[in-house]
N, C-alpha and C positions, 0 to 999 in steps of 0.2 A: 793734510786735511782731506777727508773723504768727500767725494762728490755727492750731491743730492741726487736721488733717482730722477732721471730725465734731464739733469743739468749737463751742459757740455763739459767734456774733459778739459781740465786746465793743464796746458802744455807749456813747458819752458824749453827754448831752443838755445843750444850752445854751438855756434858755428862761426868760424872766423872769416869765411868767404862771404862778403856782403851780398853778392848776387844769389848765392845758394841760400843764405839766411832769409832773404826776402821771398825767394821762391817757396821755401817751406812755410813761412809765415802766411803767405797769400793762400796757399793750399788749405791751411788750417782755418783761416778766416772764412773761406768760401763754404766750408762744411759746417752746418749748424751743430754737429755733434762734438766739435772741438773749439777751443778758445785759447789764444796765445796770451799767457799771463806775463811772460818775460822773454826777451831775446837778447843774448849777449855774445860778444865776439872773442872772449878770452876765458881761460880756465879759472883764473883767480877771481875774476868778476863773477863768474858762475857760482863759485863757492861762497862769495860774499852775499849773493842774492838768494841762494837756494832756501835758506831758513826763513827768509822774509816772505817769499811768494808761495812756498810749500806746494809745488805743482803735483798733479796726479801722475803726470808722465813727463819724463825728462828725455829729450832728444839731444844726444851729444856726439860731436865729432871727436876724432882721436888726435888729428894733427893740428892742435891749437898752437898759437904763437908763443905762449909763455910756459905752459906745463902740458904734460900728456893728458889726453882725455880720461885715461884710467884713474887719474888722481881725483877728478871730478866724480867719477863713478863711485869710487871708494867712499868719498865723503858723503854722497847722497845715500848710498846703501847703509852706512853707519848711522846717519842722523835722520833719515826720512823713510821709515819702514814701510809706509803706505804708498810711496812713490815708485812707479814702475820705470825702469831705465832701458832705453833702446839706443844702441850705437847706430849712427847714420854716417857712413864714411866711404872713402875710396879704397881703404885698405882691406883686402880680403885674404891676407896671408895668415898662416897658422899662429904665428907669434902674437899678433894683435887680437885675433879672435879669442884665443885661449886666455890671454891676459885680461881682456874685457869681461869675459864670463866669470873668471876667478875673482875679479874686482867687484862683481855684483850686477852686471848687465844681464837682462833676461831676453833681450832681442838684439838682432844684429842685421842691419839692412845696408846694402850698398847704395851709393848715391845715384846709380843709373836707374833706380826704380821710378815708376811714374808717380805723379801726384796722387792719383786715385789709389795706387797700391800702397803708398805711404800711409794714407788715412786708414785703409783696411788693416794694415799691420799694427798701427797704433791701437785700433779698436780690439784687435786680437790680443795684443799685449795686455790691455786693461781687463780683458775677459779671462785672463789667467793663462794665456798661451805664451809661447816663446817664438815669435816669428823670426825667420831667418831667410835671407836671400838664397836662391839655389846655389849649392856648392859650399855654403858656410856650414850647414848641418853636417855635411860629409867630413869636413875638417874636425868638427867636434867628435864625431863618431870614431874617426881614425885615431884621434888622441886618446879616447877612452879605451879603444882596443889595445893600444900599447900598454896602458895602465892595467887593464884586465889580465893581459898575458903575464905581467910581472907580479900580479897578486897571487896569494896562496889559493890553490884550487879547491881542495876537498871541502873546506868549511863554507866557502862562498857558494859552491855548487849545491850543497845541501840546502842552504837557505834559498837559493835561487829557484830550485825546482818547485818548491811549494808556491812561491810567488808567481812564477810564470804560468802555472796551471790555473791560477785565479783569473788571468786575463782571458776575455773572450776572443774569438777569432776576429770579430769586428774591431775591438779595441786594439788588437795587434796590427790590423790593416791600417788603422788611422795613424798609429805611431810610426809605422813603416813609411807611409807617405810623407808625414811631417819630417822624417829624417832626411828625405830627399829635397826638402826645401819648399814643398807645396804649402800654400796658405790654407786657411780653414775652408774657404769657398771652393778652392780647387780640390781639396780632399773630398768635400761633400759631392762635388760634381763627378769625380771619378768613382765614388762608391755608391752614387745614387741616393744620397741622404741629405738632409738639410744641415745648414751650418749649426743650428741649435743642437741637432743630434750629434754632430761632430764634437761640439763643446762638451756635451754630456758624456760621451765616450772618453774624452780626455780627462775630465774631472774624475771619472770612475777609475781611470788608470792611475791618477795621482794617489788616490786612496789605497789602491791595491799594491802599488809599488813603494808606498810610503815616501813620496816626494812631494814637492810643492811648486814645480814649474815644468813647462813643456820640455825644456832642455834636459832637466834631470830625468824626466820620464823616458825620453828617447835614449839617453845614455844608459840608464838602468836597463831598459829593454835590450839594448845592444849587449850589455854585459851578460844578460841571460841567454843570448843567442837567438833572440826572437826576430832580429832584423836581417838575418843571413839571407842572401839571394835565393837559396834553396827553398826557403819557406815563403816565397813571394806569391801570395794568393791573388793579388790584384793585377799581376802582370798579364794575365790572360784576358782581363776585362777590356 
């Protein structure tokens, strides 16, 4: 179900820790831009309830008591195309990060984030971004670099050169900062532009790189060599 303009985002929480579950729920209730439509403590219960409540955003832990959180992610990705999925977990290792993204998650946040940061990242996710805690984006990029090295070079390079030249310097700066784990507000602050302008640059990047998420845009830019330290224009700012 798509939310009506101005209506609060409908969020479902899947979290087995009752203290953490209530903390997330309370943070969402306090903010008028979000509304909790369901909260469950197991993966199988989440799968049973997802199609009934059709949330706009699914927050899911990975270490559930019955099944791994990636099973919930895969079910939601297959059956609820308009639902954005964000992992909220203590696991920041490469195996879990990659498995979650491959299953269909487009955001990955560690539980040590503040309540305010959680809300910010939920809004970024729904706006078309792929919010990640610092360090998580680096794992994704490192994984993509391994895949890029193994891929055939000449054909990819020929296609990549034309695509990379279509990105503006500012669009590249935005993607580079996102790859480091900065959120939209932090990117805007570092570059001296508004959050709306950051969002506009990201959406332009989606179109030019022929991708549909922030994670895909960052990884594609990494494949094209746009995020190498040598090309870091914002480091002097």
